[in-house]
VOVEX-289166 format. One record per residue: residue in one letter; x, y, z of N, C-alpha, C, O in turn. Coordinates in steps of 0.001 Angstrom, whole numbers. Layout:
N
 r      nX      nY      nZ     caX     caY     caZ      cX      cY      cZ      oX      oY      oZ
 A       X       Y       Z       X       Y       Z       X       Y       Z       X       Y       Z
...
! end
This chain:
262
 r      nX      nY      nZ     caX     caY     caZ      cX      cY      cZ      oX      oY      oZ
 M  125633   54466   85966  124830   54832   84866  123245   55119   85479  122630   56094   85047
 V  122798   54478   86211  121298   54507   86633  121326   56012   87220  120509   56864   86870
 Q  122506   56269   88283  122543   57482   88833  122702   58779   87975  122142   59796   88384
 R  123378   58816   86888  123596   59627   86052  122344   59904   85351  122000   61066   85136
 T  121659   58924   84991  120362   59054   84436  119195   59667   85156  118350   60401   84644
 L  119264   59210   86614  118204   60233   87649  118765   61419   87620  117966   62336   87427
 E  119917   61729   87752  120357   63275   87772  119857   64054   86668  119436   65195   86857
 T  119876   63487   85464  119603   64271   84257  118019   64385   84471  117528   65511   84382
 L  117210   63321   84740  115801   63347   84837  115333   64508   86040  114347   65225   85867
 E  116090   64572   87134  115931   65513   88270  116020   67035   87441  115194   67923   87651
 Q  116981   67153   86622  117067   68563   86113  115905   68891   85160  115553   70053   84957
 T  115323   67826   84583  113933   68017   83800  112836   68288   84720  111980   69147   84508
 L  112880   67536   85746  111701   67826   86612  111840   68870   87409  110833   69338   87940
 K  113187   69467   87660  113398   70681   88476  113083   70425   89861  112433   71243   90512
 H  113491   69369   90339  113632   69029   91684  114676   67922   91986  114898   66941   91276
 R  115330   68268   93254  116217   67318   93523  115738   66524   94632  115503   67028   95731
 F  115573   65178   94351  115146   64364   95323  115924   64121   96730  117144   63969   96800
 R  115117   64109   97740  115885   63901   99095  115887   62355   99220  116767   61776   99858
 D  114834   61675   98566  114922   60175   98534  114943   59745   96979  113894   59571   96359
 R  116303   59576   96360  116202   59353   95059  115753   57935   94769  115670   57619   93582
 A  115479   57119   95614  115019   55725   95421  113517   55812   94881  113077   55018   94050
 L  112832   56777   95395  111567   57158   94878  111341   57342   93538  110363   56831   92993
 L  112269   58127   92852  112378   58545   91477  112796   57076   90597  112222   56662   89591
 E  113863   56500   91243  114079   55322   90445  112974   54137   90418  112885   53335   89489
 R  112229   54138   91448  111140   53242   91374  110047   53729   90488  109190   52973   90032
 A  110098   55078   90241  109002   55645   89597  108927   55340   88109  107906   55355   87422
 V  110336   55023   87665  110737   54869   86157  110988   53402   86115  111486   52978   85073
 T  110735   52573   87048  111022   51022   86802  109898   50415   86684  109067   50355   87590
 H  109739   49794   85299  108531   49278   84921  108533   47743   85291  109581   47101   85350
 S  107251   47182   85544  107221   45846   86234  107898   44782   85495  108134   43715   86062
 S  108263   45002   84161  108833   43861   83198  110215   43884   83874  110729   42804   84167
 L  110776   44894   84111  112304   44558   84885  112222   44188   86050  113127   43409   86351
 A  111353   44466   87036  111158   43871   88312  110784   42256   88253  111096   41451   89131
 F  110152   41989   87205  109817   40599   87084  111057   39832   86614  111389   38764   87130
 E  111662   40361   85714  112896   39759   85267  114108   39541   86401  114892   38592   86389
 Q  114093   40566   87329  114934   40432   88508  114570   39642   89547  115326   39457   90500
 G  113177   39014   89441  112825   38250   90423  112303   39089   91852  112230   38636   92995
 L  111987   40406   91382  111747   41271   92489  110029   41561   92253  109448   41517   91168
 Q  109382   41885   93674  108176   41870   93856  107703   43670   93582  108374   44645   93241
 G  106256   43494   93918  105598   44882   93302  106287   46181   94204  106092   47323   93786
 A  106906   46018   95159  107634   47411   95905  108606   47838   95124  108962   49014   95192
 H  109235   46895   94197  110089   47486   93325  109980   48190   91830  110932   48585   91156
 D  108736   48241   91522  108195   48475   90285  107271   49968   90548  106930   50307   91681
 N  106981   50681   89451  106014   51668   89590  104468   51638   89463  103818   52625   89120
 E  103997   50585   89726  102640   50313   89730  101865   51024   90782  100868   51686   90492
 K  102333   50892   92071  101681   51314   93199  101665   52983   93043  100707   53724   93265
 L  103042   53364   92582  103221   54744   92569  102117   55337   91429  101485   56387   91548
 E  102062   54549   90483  101053   55079   89305   99504   55357   90128   98842   56392   90055
 F   99213   54294   90800   98082   54365   91544   97938   55618   92341   96826   56139   92256
 L   98769   56184   93055   98855   57159   93997   98830   58449   92976   97983   59335   93098
 G   99907   58467   91891   99905   59647   91013   98796   60001   90475   98584   61202   90311
 D   97734   58928   90034   96447   59240   89442   95724   60020   90296   95288   61101   89901
 A   95514   59598   91509   94778   60475   92539   95341   61890   92770   94573   62820   93014
 V   96441   62033   92708   97149   63315   93050   96901   64187   91862   96523   65351   91999
 L   97121   63601   90629   96933   64355   89419   95429   64730   89221   95058   65742   88627
 G   94651   63849   89755   93109   64395   89477   92899   65469   90428   92364   66506   90035
 L   93276   65331   91688   93087   66609   92580   93587   67833   92058   92732   68713   91955
 V   94676   68113   91721   95558   68945   91357   94799   69788   90058   94608   71003   90031
 V   94473   68932   89138   93766   69376   88006   92511   69905   88296   92232   71040   87909
 A   91667   69189   88965   90287   69548   89311   90269   71034   90007   89534   71958   89661
 Q   91282   71062   91109   91242   72355   91812   91694   73655   90988   91234   74784   91154
 S   92698   73274   90054   93252   74454   89105   92168   74735   88117   91955   75926   87889
 L   91492   73901   87528   90400   74277   86789   89154   74977   87473   88535   75852   86869
 Y   88862   74639   88531   87772   75047   89277   88119   76613   89822   87224   77387   90161
 E   89491   76943   89851   89940   78131   90341   89938   79000   89117   89425   80119   89122
 S   90631   78366   87869   90802   79249   86802   89796   79747   85972   89810   80817   85364
 F   88709   78686   85996   87504   78956   85116   86176   79018   85784   85308   78181   85537
 P   86008   79964   86599   84679   79975   87561   83568   80158   86853   82503   79926   87426
 D   83550   80591   85522   82464   80623   84600   81729   79312   84131   80529   79241   83866
 L   82613   78321   84073   82244   76957   83520   81369   76184   84490   81558   76287   85702
 E   80449   75440   84003   79510   74598   84804   80402   73149   84926   81500   72965   84399
 E   79738   72288   85656   80600   70993   86010   80665   70010   84905   81506   69111   84869
 G   79675   70220   83926   79974   69286   82789   81299   69676   81978   82182   68883   81651
 D   81268   71134   81701   82291   71520   80918   83781   71382   81739   84839   71139   81159
 L   83661   71564   83032   84796   71164   83885   85329   69999   83777   86529   69747   83667
 T   84337   69179   83810   84647   67659   83688   85149   67344   82401   86042   66496   82386
 R   84756   67869   81218   85181   67791   79969   86669   68109   79897   87484   67415   79290
 L   86951   69233   80577   88315   69667   80482   89352   68785   81432   90496   68521   81065
 R   88913   68456   82434   89606   67546   83204   89937   66142   82542   91020   65560   82601
 A   88719   65691   81863   89159   64348   81136   90164   64701   79905   90960   63847   79516
 A   90109   65806   79391   91146   65924   78221   92578   66032   79033   93530   65354   78646
 L   92658   66622   79799   93987   66850   80541   94471   65490   81192   95651   65180   81028
 V   93676   64694   81888   94388   63602   82514   94253   62324   81563   94611   61212   81949
 S   93758   62535   80401   93820   61407   79187   95355   60736   79349   96376   61292   79754
 R   95203   59607   78978   96348   58809   78608   96991   59501   77498   98191   59759   77593
 R   96297   59853   76395   96828   60489   75168   97737   61779   75745   98959   61811   75600
 H   97006   62797   76394   97689   63860   76766   98765   63670   77721   99777   64353   77562
 L   98700   62765   78789   99835   62592   79559  101127   61737   78762  102327   61823   79022
 G  100539   60987   77831  101661   60473   76934  102497   61383   76368  103708   61336   76586
 N  101965   62268   75615  102493   63504   74759  103280   64296   75893  104440   64611   75625
 V  102718   64677   77234  103450   65265   78057  104835   64583   78467  105891   65197   78622
 A  104659   63282   78607  106014   62565   79000  106813   62380   77913  108016   62216   78118
 E  106336   62370   76642  107138   62321   75551  107866   63672   75207  108953   63648   74631
 S  107250   64857   75568  107941   66118   75471  109018   66333   76504  109901   67156   76263
 L  109015   65639   77670  110087   65556   78697  111062   64543   78474  112039   64451   79218
 H  110889   63808   77554  111906   62413   77030  111932   61685   78185  112983   61376   78748
 L  110791   61379   78592  110799   60425   79860  111087   59117   79326  111930   58480   79959
 G  110600   58582   78338  110964   57426   77848  112447   56835   77752  112699   55631   77702
 V  113438   57920   77732  114963   57642   77948  115271   57252   79077  116223   56485   79227
 H  114571   57673   80055  114877   57206   81474  114224   56057   82170  114504   55785   83337
 L  113268   55312   81398  112627   54314   82022  113577   53041   81904  114422   52820   81036
 R  113192   52195   83094  114122   50933   83180  112949   49917   82813  111836   49929   83337
 L  113362   49075   81870  112501   48179   81305  113058   46898   81035  114202   46770   80597
 G  112334   45989   81266  112892   44593   80841  113101   44459   79435  112798   45289   78579
 R  113683   43265   79254  114311   43075   77925  113173   42977   76841  113183   43626   75795
 G  112244   42137   77194  111058   41961   76393  110292   43455   75916  110042   43813   74766
 E  110060   44067   76997  109377   45234   76860  110322   46216   75968  109767   46920   75125
 E  111540   46275   76108  112604   47111   75281  112292   46709   74032  111928   47617   73284
 R  112328   45516   73542  112265   44884   72167  111152   45488   71497  111217   45972   70367
 N  109799   45436   72450  108515   45864   71849  108349   47260   71896  107220   47747   71956
 G  109478   48025   71871  109198   49586   71819  108667   50063   72978  107882   50976   72723
 G  108775   49797   74348  108059   49993   75325  108232   51745   75761  107396   52439   76339
 R  109560   52136   75282  109930   53475   75640  108989   54624   74852  108876   55759   75317
 R  108345   54219   73647  107258   54907   72936  106106   54599   73021  105293   55150   72278
 K  105724   53693   73890  104068   53203   74118  103579   54324   74955  104209   54722   75935
 T  102249   54924   74493  101547   55826   74896  101160   55711   76442  101337   56541   77334
 V  100590   54461   76503  100027   53969   77824  101211   53956   78885  101082   54548   79957
 L  102511   53178   78512  103287   52975   79498  103948   54344   79740  104333   54463   80903
 L  104177   55389   78964  104621   56500   79181  103685   57250   80151  104208   57721   81161
 A  102490   57399   79978  101456   58138   80806  101495   57432   82332  101469   58022   83412
 N  101573   55867   82064  101586   55313   83637  102733   55897   84463  102590   56305   85616
 S  103875   55904   83787  105214   56182   84335  104995   57830   84740  105273   58262   85859
 F  104601   58437   83945  104380   59791   84218  103639   60017   85594  104014   60784   86481
 E  102615   59278   85610  101660   59512   87017  102538   58797   88115  102269   59039   89292
 A  103601   57907   87802  104191   57335   89124  105379   58410   89366  105992   58422   90434
 V  105665   59307   88320  106832   60459   88597  105860   61483   89650  106292   61890   90728
 I  104699   61757   89202  103888   62619   90113  103572   62169   91550  103542   62939   92510
 A  103343   60868   91600  103637   60142   92878  104860   60448   93560  104711   61060   94618
 A  105995   60181   93225  107254   60246   93598  107545   61765   94110  108005   62003   95227
 L  107267   62601   93300  107290   64173   93684  106567   64307   94751  107100   64919   95676
 Y  105266   63827   94936  104246   64196   96096  104940   63620   97247  105001   64323   98256
 L  105483   62436   97265  106070   61856   98493  107361   62524   98959  107694   62548  100144
 D  107991   63003   98081  109302   63700   98404  109369   65055   98585  110267   65587   99237
 A  108221   65819   97898  108215   67312   98301  106713   67712   98531  106370   68878   98340
 G  105957   66907   98875  104521   67290   99298  103761   67680   98221  104185   67756   97068
 L  102422   67975   98656  101481   68280   97411  101888   69418   96648  101777   69378   95422
 E  102391   70525   97277  102840   71781   96476  103836   71326   95430  103712   71687   94260
 G  104916   70463   95868  105930   70244   94889  105162   69452   93754  105466   69699   92587
 A  104338   68664   93987  103544   67905   92818  102691   68798   92010  102635   68634   90791
 R  101975   69795   92639  101135   70825   92153  102002   71538   91116  101707   71693   89931
 A  102951   71889   91642  103940   72942   90679  104375   71876   89401  104370   72281   88239
 F  104630   70921   89640  104996   70325   88348  103868   69902   87362  104008   69956   86140
 V  102732   69475   87994  101583   69356   87196  101176   70626   86445  100946   70620   85235
 Q  101100   71682   87192  100541   72915   86538  101498   73230   85490  101024   73627   84425
 R  102733   73129   85595  103755   73568   84481  103763   72798   83466  104084   73313   82395
 T  103425   71380   83496  103661   70558   82344  102314   69976   81975  102191   69677   80788
 V  101442   69793   82650   99872   69316   82269   99019   70471   81899   98461   70575   80806
 I   98945   71329   82859   97930   72279   82921   98052   73423   81829   97364   73562   80818
 D   99196   74279   82329   99553   75441   81692   99789   75493   80184   99551   76529   79563
 P  100203   74511   79649  100325   74600   78114   99097   74252   77428   99124   74411   76207
 T   98000   73801   77955   96942   73245   77329   95787   73610   77738   94899   73441   76902
 A   95413   74130   78898   94296   74271   79583   93341   75527   78891   92132   75519   78659
 Q   94244   76484   78681   93476   77630   78289   93050   77483   76673   92078   78090   76223
 R   93794   76707   75947   93359   76437   74620   92193   75560   74621   91319   75736   73772
 L   92090   74588   75533   90924   73811   75626   89712   74715   76109   88577   74495   75687
 Y   89939   75567   76857   88822   76438   77361   88269   77316   76295   87058   77534   76245
 Q   89131   77846   75411   88680   78659   74145   88010   77725   73204   87046   78075   72524
 G   88524   76537   73168   87734   75665   72283   86136   75383   72695   85211   75202   71903
 L   86077   75396   74037   84629   75270   74645   83740   76550   74115   82591   76505   73676
 G   84556   77666   74271   83807   78933   73984   83388   78932   72514   82387   79549   72151
 R   84171   78222   71652   83623   78268   70270   82743   77123   69983   82343   76947   68832
 G   82417   76341   70930   81508   75207   70686   82181   74011   70248   81527   73030   69894
 D   83567   74022   70245   84331   72732   69744   83738   71553   70463   83291   71603   71609
 S   83778   70269   69537   83567   69235   70320   84609   68566   70471   85262   68156   69512
 M   84947   68338   71793   86209   67679   72456   86265   66195   72068   87287   65653   71648
 G   84990   65533   72255   84997   64213   72247   85922   63340   73152   86503   62316   72795
 D   85956   63875   74285   86810   63191   75104   86439   62239   75875   87257   61369   76175
 H   85061   62197   76384   84634   61224   77252   84714   59789   76873   85170   58935   77634
 K   84277   59549   75719   84505   58168   75098   85992   57808   75290   86445   56852   75919
 S   86643   58743   74637   88323   58552   74551   88933   58266   75990   89729   57355   76218
 A   88470   59136   76895   89034   59047   78089   88629   57805   78896   89414   57323   79712
 L   87303   57233   78659   86883   56185   79111   87599   54992   78812   87997   54128   79593
 Q   87734   55077   77293   88396   53974   76878   89714   53667   77107   90161   52519   77096
 E   90449   54824   77348   92090   54708   77605   92163   54449   79123   93118   53769   79499
 M   91168   54956   80182   91141   54428   81546   90980   52940   81522   91776   52261   82170
 L   90057   52391   80860   89837   50944   80937   91072   50081   80346   91555   49098   80910
 Q   91486   50606   79145   92643   50174   78393   93861   49841   79479   94365   48739   79692
 A   94209   51204   80147   95293   51212   81051   94967   50273   82161   96009   49789   82603
 K   93916   49842   82765   93771   49081   83818   93557   47736   83393   93277   46900   84251
 G   93674   47313   81862   93489   45745   81280   92192   45433   81442   91958   44228   81532
 A   91138   46291   81516   89664   45883   81697   89027   45596   80392   89683   45813   79373
 A   87740   45101   80300   87154   45193   78860   86548   46363   78765   86205   47106   79685
 P   86392   46548   77296   86077   47898   76683   84517   48049   77131   83880   47078   77539
 P   83995   49276   77026   82658   49767   77359   81862   49148   76119   82381   48954   75020
 E   80368   48826   76481   79381   48535   75492   78259   49556   75500   77647   49772   76546
 Y   77938   50251   74268   76936   51232   74256   75824   50575   73614   75947   49698   72758
 E   74547   51106   74131   73143   50740   73674   72272   51680   73565   72271   52455   74522
 V   71487   51908   72699   70360   53079   72540   69132   52288   73135   68657   51253   72667
 K   68697   52988   74287   67573   52378   75129   66310   52938   74930   65280   52350   75262
 A   66329   54133   74363   65057   54827   74175   65328   55922   73242   66432   56445   73089
 E   64113   56274   72549   64070   57549   71500   62638   58212   72089   61657   57619   72537
 S   62834   59425   71952   61508   60377   72068   61581   61559   71563   62706   62024   71378
 G   60580   62227   71265   60288   63612   70573   60144   63300   69137   60336   62232   68556
 P   59736   64539   68645   59449   64455   67133   60886   64216   66282   61984   64124   66832
 D   60694   64147   65081   61794   64041   64203   62931   65226   64261   64133   64981   64368
 H   62463   66336   64187   63391   67554   64328   63840   67923   65889   64666   68788   66180
 R   63215   67195   66700   63802   67077   68201   63824   65984   68994   63231   65776   70052
 K   64778   65117   68201   64802   63781   68640   65651   63912   70257   66492   64773   70516
 R   65199   62885   71156   66231   62779   72358   66306   61410   72418   65342   60657   72274
 F   67785   60978   72692   68180   59447   72752   68623   59332   74191   69203   60146   74909
 L   68197   58111   74420   68964   57463   75939   69686   56494   75583   69245   55540   74942
 V   71073   56638   76013   72118   55499   75754   72472   55039   76960   72518   55840   77894
 E   72793   53646   77169   73101   53269   78283   74700   52449   77730   74929   51873   76667
 V   75571   52678   78878   76999   52240   78658   77181   51268   79833   76897   51534   81001
 V   77763   49944   79318   77843   48999   80405   79466   48497   80258   79940   48011   79232
 I   80100   48700   81357   81457   48113   81767   81205   46788   82721   80797   46768   83883
 P   81568   45711   81883   81477   44448   82741   82305   44345   83790   83387   44924   83700
 A   82037   43705   84826   82832   43469   86120   84222   42786   85665   84243   41937   84774
 S   85355   43210   86328   86366   42338   86063   87421   42440   87254   87110   43261   88117
 P   88605   41754   87451   89405   42094   88658   89942   43409   88402   90674   43756   89329
 E   89859   44156   87600   90435   45417   87377   89493   46543   87732   89960   47574   88214
 V   88259   46418   87533   87420   47602   87766   85930   46744   88140   85642   45630   87703
 P   85119   47558   89031   83867   47142   89410   82967   47319   88403   83290   48073   87486
 P   81587   46619   88376   80749   46803   87264   80197   48131   87233   79989   48659   88325
 V   79936   48737   86239   79520   50070   86038   78350   50160   84884   78608   49815   83731
 I   77115   50619   85241   76143   50683   84317   75657   52382   84451   75127   52897   85436
 A   75961   52951   83346   75494   54558   83245   74598   54942   82141   74507   54178   81180
 Q   73933   56027   82171   73030   56276   81192   73244   57919   80929   73502   58695   81849
 G   73111   58283   79678   72999   59621   79308   72099   59929   78119   71762   59110   77265
 T   71769   61154   78169   70706   61506   77008   71339   62684   76348   72124   63448   76910
 G   70915   62775   75046   71264   63906   73890   70594   63979   72719   69858   63049   72387
 T   70730   64929   72046   69922   65157   70900   70230   64454   69593   69589   64487   68543
 T   71461   63745   69913   72059   62798   68777   72509   61605   69714   72575   61735   70936
 K   72798   60499   69085   73084   59301   69525   74633   59474   69998   75155   59012   71013
 K   75146   60167   69105   76723   60446   69617   76829   61326   70983   77698   61091   71822
 R   75944   62274   71115   76155   63181   72195   75505   62440   73352   75849   62818   74472
 A   74546   61362   73266   74051   60691   74353   75338   59569   74805   75573   59250   75970
 E   75946   59165   73826   77025   58243   74088   77965   58820   74959   78410   58248   75953
 Q   78337   60206   74507   79415   61027   75241   79015   61268   76810   79809   61291   77751
 E   77576   61445   76868   77153   61796   78153   77051   60525   79037   77206   60591   80257
 A   76801   59433   78423   76904   58127   79306   78348   57788   79582   78629   57216   80635
 A   79288   58104   78702   80664   57968   78869   81263   58994   79985   82153   58681   80775
 R   80753   60026   79935   81176   60852   80998   80531   60514   82456   81153   60879   83453
 V   79414   59890   82581   78990   59608   83905   79884   58354   84332   80392   58315   85452
 A   80036   57452   83509   80604   56177   83847   82064   56462   84244   82559   55853   85192
 F   82852   57483   83458   84160   57996   83754   84365   58655   85145   85390   58591   85824
 E   83214   59299   85448   83249   59685   86736   83163   58872   88018   83783   58960   89078
 Q   82109   57972   87554   81937   57070   88609   83408   56088   88966   83842   55889   90101
 L   83862   55689   87991   85305   54977   88049   86316   55934   88673   87152   55554   89492
 N   86202   57197   88250   87295   58061   88819   87049   58307   90296   87997   58345   91080
 E   85829   58470   90681   85660   58635   92170   85793   57276   93019   86130   57287   94203
 Q   85533   56252   92390   85818   54960   93042   87347   54569   93360   87843   53982   94322
 S   88029   55229   91942   89632   55006   92339   90195   55906   93448   91028   55527   94272
 T   89694   57059   93394   90124   58103   94426   89756   57662   95875   90560   57740   96804
 S   88353   57146   96014   88058   56724   97337   88868   55451   97874   88699   55020   99015
 Q   89709   54920   97013   90196   53777   97427   91409   54153   98407   91796   53396   99297
 I   92061   55635   98090   93048   55801   98915   92793   56039  100458   93647   55962  101342
 E   91302   56378  100628   91052   56738  101718   90302   55542  102687   90267   55564  103917
 E   89736   54536  101837   88956   53364  102335   89059   52310  101604   89406   52348  100424
 Q   88736   51154  102303   88567   49917  101322   87389   49779  100638   86296   49701  101199
 P   87571   49742   99356   86587   49569   98373   85759   48388   98591   86243   47329   98991
 T   84351   48570   98300   83343   47408   98374   83030   46914   96922   82134   47524   96339
 S   83557   46044   96364   83365   45691   95118   82103   44875   94988   81816   44528   93843
 S   81291   44506   95983   80084   43706   96056   79011   44661   95688   78024   44267   95066
 T   79157   45891   96040   77921   46882   95784   77921   47388   94359   78881   48050   93963
 P   76801   47088   93490   77125   47566   92066   76813   48950   92258   76182   49443   93193
 S   77492   49712   90944   77342   51130   90826   75864   51610   90281   75290   51047   89348
 K   75437   52519   90863   74005   52790   90404   74015   53560   89234   74962   54312   89004
 S   72995   53448   88412   72997   54149   87193   72339   55559   87413   71435   55867   88190
 V   73071   56366   86474   72549   57776   86590   72236   58305   85238   72930   58037   84258
 I   71247   59015   85201   70546   59539   84024   70890   61162   84030   70276   61992   84699
 A   72066   61453   83093   72362   63008   83078   71361   63882   82588   71561   65097   82563
! end
C-alpha cells in the first residue's frame, strides 16, 4: 500500500526517485514515528529544515532574475508571499499531498491531512527529498513549476497597481507558528512630523525560546500599520538569514540580534 501511494506521488511530482526512502520519509509525520517508537531520522522534520533553505534560495534567485526592475523591499514582499505557510499549504493541497501523508492515529483524528501548517511543512520536506535525490536543478524545476510560475506574475502586477499585500506580518506570524515559538509583539516607540505627514517608529519583539533566538527589529512608516509591516519585514529577514546560515555553520544563540531601522 505504501509503495503504491509513493508511486502515485512520484507521478504528481514528475520525478522517479532513485532512493524512494527519501520520499517516504518526507511524507512521514513525527506523530507516526512517535507511535512506532522511532526517532527523528524516520520523520520529515529534518527534511523540512533543509527544504525551507532550498525553497528560499530558489525563490530568491527566480525573483531576482525575473523582475530586475524591483528594489529589495518589493522582492522581499514577493518572496514572503511565495514562501508563506498559507501559500505552500495551498500548493500542497492542489497536489493532493495530504492524501499521501503518513500520520499517527491522533493526528489523523484531528484532521492533520487538511492542516495548512502540516501540509506546508510536508511540502518543504518533499522539496528537500527532491534536492537530495535529483540535485538543485531537480528541486528548482519543481519549485518553479508549482510555487512560482502560477503566482509570481500576479503578485508582481499587484505591486504595479499599488496593492497592499500585507504579507510581512502574516509571513512572520506563520514562520513563528510553524516553529512553535511565541507570537511577535508590536509597540509604537515614537511619532514625528506634522499631523498631515506623520512618521511612526514601531518596534517588534520576538521573545527568546528554544525554537528561535531573540529578535528586536524596528520599522518606520507614514501609518502605524505600514511601520508594523516594515518592522515585521526586518524581523522576518533576520530569522530567515539565521535559519539559512544554520546549514553552513553552527548558530550562536548567545549573541542577540541587532535592531535595524528600515
